[in-house]
C-alpha positions in Angstrom: 3.4 -38.9 143.4 2.9 -42.5 142.1 0.0 -44.5 142.8 0.4 -47.5 145.4 0.7 -50.5 143.6 -0.1 -52.7 146.8 -3.2 -50.7 147.4 -5.3 -52.6 144.9 -3.8 -56.0 145.3 -6.0 -58.7 146.7 -5.0 -60.3 150.0 -4.5 -63.9 149.4 -5.8 -66.4 152.0 -3.0 -68.2 154.0 -2.9 -72.0 153.1 -3.4 -72.8 156.8 -6.9 -71.1 156.8 -7.9 -72.8 153.8 -7.0 -76.1 155.4 -8.9 -75.1 158.3 -12.0 -74.0 156.3 -11.8 -77.3 154.5 -11.9 -79.1 157.7 -15.1 -77.0 158.8 -13.7 -74.8 161.4 -16.2 -71.9 161.7 -13.6 -69.0 162.2 -11.7 -69.9 159.0 -14.8 -70.5 156.9 -15.8 -67.0 158.1 -12.5 -65.5 157.1 -12.7 -67.2 153.6 -16.6 -65.9 153.1 -15.4 -62.4 154.5 -12.4 -62.4 151.8 -15.1 -62.9 148.9 -18.1 -60.9 150.2 -16.9 -57.9 148.2 -16.7 -59.8 145.0 -20.1 -61.4 145.7 -21.4 -58.2 146.5 -20.4 -57.0 143.3 -21.9 -59.6 141.2 -25.2 -59.2 143.3 -25.9 -55.7 142.0 -28.9 -55.4 140.0 -30.3 -52.3 138.2 -33.8 -51.6 139.6 -36.4 -49.2 137.6 -38.9 -47.5 140.0 -42.4 -46.5 139.1 -41.4 -43.2 137.6 -38.8 -45.0 135.2 -35.6 -43.8 137.2 -33.1 -46.8 137.5 -30.5 -47.3 140.2 -28.3 -50.0 141.2 -29.2 -51.9 144.3 -27.7 -55.2 145.6 -30.1 -58.3 145.4 -29.7 -59.7 148.8 -31.5 -63.2 147.9 -28.5 -63.4 145.2 -25.9 -62.4 147.6 -27.0 -65.0 150.1 -27.2 -67.8 147.2 -23.8 -67.2 145.9 -22.6 -67.0 149.5 -24.1 -70.4 150.2 -22.6 -71.8 146.8 -19.0 -70.7 147.9 -19.6 -72.3 151.3 -20.8 -75.7 149.8 -17.6 -75.5 147.5 -15.3 -74.8 150.3 -16.5 -77.8 152.3 -16.5 -80.0 149.3 -13.0 -78.9 148.5 -10.3 -81.7 148.5 -6.6 -81.1 149.6 -3.9 -83.7 149.0 
């Protein structure tokens, strides 16, 4: 059995949703943020070392929120012709 090629293909955001998000429509902005949330979560992972010296990977929620906020600002500043 071959691997399904579309399984890992990212879903593109429709242009109409991008237009609505740039206009500031809350549902459209939420959809764009949700689309990028997995990528933001991956960027927000940090290696934490505990008192006994063991390390583990944990999501830095502060970094996640900062990146999400930056994306929100970029969405609202985005210029469409």
